[in-house]
N, C-alpha and C positions, 0 to 999 in steps of 0.2 A: 515426300518426307518419310523417313524411316518410321517403323511402327513404334508406338509408345512403350516406354519402360517405366514402371511405377516403383516406388520405394518398397512396397510390400503388397502381398495379396495371398489369398487362401489357395490351398492345393487340395482339390476334391477329386476322388477317383470313383470308380464304379462300386467299390466296396462301401464307400460312404453313402452313395445313392441308394444302394440296396438296403442298408441299415435303416435309413429314413423311411423308405417305401414299406419295408417289413413292419415298421412301427405304425405307419399309417393304416396298415391292414390288420393291426392287432386290436385288442380290446381297450387299450389305454393310449390316449394321446397325451395325458398329463397325470401326475400323481400315481404313476405305475412303476413297474419293475425296472425300467431302463435307468431311471434316476438313481435308484439304490445301487444298481450295478456300476454306474459311472462313479458314484461316490466311493464305493469300495475299491474299484480299480485304481482311482487316483490316489486314495489313501495308501494303498499298497505300493504304488509306484514311488511316491515320495517318502514313504516310511513313517507316516503319521498314524495315530490311533483312530482319528475321526476325520471325516470330510463331509462338509455340508454344501450342497449345490444351491445356487441361487441364480437370479435372472441376468446378472452382469457383474463386472468387476466393481463398478461403483456401488451397487447394492451390497456387495460383499464387504467393502470398506465401511459402509454405513452400519451394517449389522455388527461388524467387529467392534466398532466404537460403542454402539449401544450395549452389546453383550458384556463389554468390559467396564460398563458403568460411566462412560463419558456423558456429561450433562451440563446443565446451566452452571456457570461459574468456573468450569474447568477450562484448561488450555491444552491443546494438542499441538505438538511440533511436527513438522515434516520438512522434507527437502525443498529448497528453493526451486530446484529444477525437477519438475514432474508434470504430469497431467493434472488439471485442476481438481480432479476427483480426490486426489491425495489430501487436499486441504478441505474440500467441501464436505467430506464425510464428518468432520468435526462440527462444522457449522450446522449441519442437519440435526445434530444432537443439542444444539443451543450452546455449544462451547465456543471458545475463541481459538484462533489458529495463529501460530508464529512459525517463522521459517529459519532453517539452518543452512548456512552457506555450504558450498560443495568444494570438492577438490577438482579443479579444472581438468586435470589429467585423466581422471576416472569418470567424472560426471556424478559420482556418488557423494553422500554426506562426508564432509571433512571431519575427521576425528578431532582435530585441533579446535575447529569451530564449535563442535558439539561439547567438548570438554570445557571450553571457556564459557559457553552459554549456560551450561549446567552449574558451573561454579558461581556465576553471577546470580542465577535464579535461586540457588540454594541459600545464598546470603540474604536475599530479599524475600524468602519464603514464597517464591512464585514458580515452583517446579511444575512441569506439565503432568497431567494425568496419564498421558500416553504419548508415544512417538511413533509416527508412521514412517518406517524405514524403507526407502525406495531402492530397489535393485535396478538401476537404470540400464537400459539397453540389453538386459539379461545377464549382467555381470554383478556378482554378489558383493554387497558391502562386507566390511570386516565385522561380522556379527558377534564374534567372541569379544572383541574390544568394546563394541557398543553395549553389549550385555553387561560387561564388567563395569562400565561407567554408570549404567542406568538402574540395574536391579537393586543395588544397595540403597538406592533412593526411593524404591517402591514404584518406579515408573513402568507402566505396561508397554510392551513392545509388539507392534503390529508390523509384520513384513508385507510390504506392497510388492508382491512378486508377479504382478501382471505382465511384466516383461520376461520373467525368469523361470517359467515352467520348463523343466528339463535341465536347468543349471544345477551345479553342485558347489558345496563349500566344505572344506576339510573332509572330503570323502563321503559326505551325505548330501542327498538331494535337498535343494531349497524346498521348504515346506515340511521338512522332518520335525521342525519345532524345537530343536535343541536349545536355541538361544532366543526364543520369542514365545509370546502367549498364543499367537495365531498367525496364520499366513494366508494371504489373499491372492487368488489367480483370476485371470480374465481369459475368455475364449472368443474375443472379437476376431473377425476374419484375418487381421494382419498379425495375430499373435502366434505362438508356437504351434498350437492346434486351435481349431475353431468349432463352435457349436452354433454358429451364426451370431448369436449373442449368448452370453452365459458367464457365470463366475463360480468360484469354489473357495471355501475357507477350510483350512486344515488346522487341527489343534490336537494336543495330547491330553487336554483337560476334559473329562467326561461331562462335568457340570456345565462348562462353557459350551460344549457341543450341543447339549440339550437346549440351552437357552438360545443359541444361534438358530437352531432348527425351529423352535417355537416362534421366535421373532420373524422368521422368514415366511411364516404361514399364519398371519393374522393374530399371533399371540395365543393360538389355540393348541390344546393338547387333547388327545384321546387315550393316552396311556393310563391304564387303571391305577398304577402305583403313584401317579402324579396328581390324580383328581382330588379336589378339595371336598367333593361329596362322593365318597367311595360307594361301591356296591350298586352301581348304575347299570342299565342295559347296554348292549354293545353299541347302539346308535348314539349314545350320550357323548358329548364333548363339552369342554369348557374354554372360554376365552379368559385367560388369567392375567394377561398383560396386553398393552397396546402393541400390536405387531403390524406387519405389512404383508402384502402379497408380492413376495420376492421369489416365488417358486420358479424353478426351471421345468420346462415341459419334457415329456418323454421323447418327442421328436428331436429336440435339441440334445438331450442326453444320449440318444442313439447315435447322432452324428459325432458328438464328443467322444463317446466310447470307441467308435470306429477310428477316429483320428488318433486317439491316445495310443492305439496299437502301433502307430507309425511314428510316434514322437521321436524316438531315438534316431531313426533314419532321417527325419527332418533336421534334427540338431546336427547330425554328422554332415549333412549337406551344407548347412549354414556355416559350420566350421570351415569347410573347404572353401567356401566363398570368401569368408573372412581372411583366410590364409593367403588367397590370391591377391586380395586388396592390399594386405599388409606387405607382401613382397613387392608389389608394384610401386607402392608409395614410399617405402622406406628409403629407396635409392634417390627419391626426390625431396627428402626431408619433410614429408607430409606425415603428420602423426594421426593415428587412430587412438581412440580411448584406450588407456592402459587396462590390462586384464588383471584380475585378482590372482596372484600366484598361488593362493590356497584353494582355488576353485576352478571350475570349468564353466564358461559362459554359455547361455542358450543362444546368444547372438540374435536376439530379437531385432536389434538395430546394429548397423555398422556406422559409427559416427566418425567422420574425418574432421579434424580441426584445421580450418582454412586460415592461413596467416594474412597479415597486412590488411585487415579490414576488407578482404575481397569476397567474403562469403556471399553477400547478396548478388554481386556481379556473377560469381560462379553459378549460383542457383539459377539466375535468370538465363544465362547463356546455355546452361544445360537444358533448361525448359525449352529454349528456342530450338534445341536439337531433339526435342521430344523425349527427354530424359527427366523424369519428374521425381526430384528428391524432396526432402522435407526437413523441417527444423523440429527437433525434440529436445527442449521445449522453450517457449517464451517463459522466463521466470514467472512463477505464479504471482509474485508481488507486483508485477507490472500489469497484470490484468486490471481493467477498470474496477471490477468489483472488489478486488483485493488490494488496490493501489496503496502504496505507502509513499512517504515523502521522498523527495530527491536526496535529501540528506541521509535518510535511512538506506536508500538504494545503494549509495556509494559505499556502504559498509559491506555489501555482498560482493567482494572483489572476485571471488572464484566464480560465482554464478554469472557475473557481468562479463568476465573474460570469456567464459564458455559461450554465453549467449551471442557474443559478437563473432564467434568462429565456427560453431558446431553446424555440421551438415550431415543429414542421414542419407546414406547411399542405398540404392536398391539391394535388397537381400531377401530372398525367398527360395524355397527348395527347387522350384523348376526354372529359376533364372539360368539361362543357358550360358555356356562359355563365351559364345559370340556376343551375347548381350552384355555380359560383364566386361569384356574387352572394349566394347563400344563405350561403356561408362568410363572406364579407366582412361582410354585414349582421349576421350572428349574432355575430361577433367584436366588431364595433364596439358593438353593443348591450350586450354583456357588459362591455366596457372602460368604457363611458360611464355605466354604472348608478350 
């Protein structure tokens, strides 16, 4: 059998290895200079005023909700199609979660569904405290339109950009914060860059950044200007709020910092892979997710929409050929923990149609031309049988 092809994987070179080894040989394995350098470098890259590193993307979402005041009695809305962390972050805070239908063609939140849901919620005094806006597959949502709908109503906006580091919208990098309160990234191995595990939150709000940093480190501060009992020795610290140990280590930050230097090259290669898929499939009337014309995708995923309820057949037959695709995602409301009634499920027409047809194809920087052609030829052979 041919060698396996997976839907995604990390790309590590000797510069990355050296960065980690150098940090292993340094004075700091955690809470050292690499974390601060990584934060500054990422803030500079996306064009935000502040960046706060943390242990993973899920932790970043949790911190974002906490810092924005989400709590008991509140409701947070998010996309029906995302990883479960986009919803769980609200539940961690004691809030409720509700889902927004998607546009099947893009995989992102449907503006029409959002507008209708906001109108109903406004009439019943049940507006959400915050909305977690997911940029699925690395392709930006229409943030200006979402901001225009939500901000007059006082709704906080959290961008879940775990797929979208390196993507842009209206000429600015996702994470610049023009249309949101904060933006969350993930550095899992299959993401745009990796730190093994890791996350980051960007914001332009200095007070929010300070609260995020404190929440990520046990609720503790050592900053003299923030102490409730001033005039203390240098060793003094205060726990002022209930926080968490969501810190990123210097080892992880060193790897992330090394990877960040190569991000644009990674994105360029992903774009090339996307273009080849698009050209191959367009002649066969197979559709990839539509791209936002006001932005440039990070192409974390390449999702093809398989017609005629053939998705599971295609998935299995590709697996039989050692080509391992994936589904991103099962609608969150279909998970046993989040399960809603069948009558409610039927209302999510966009998400349900997407769920029946979406298939994530292999895409990562060192996917070879030969491997990609093997994926394309195998898929078309199965479809055309």
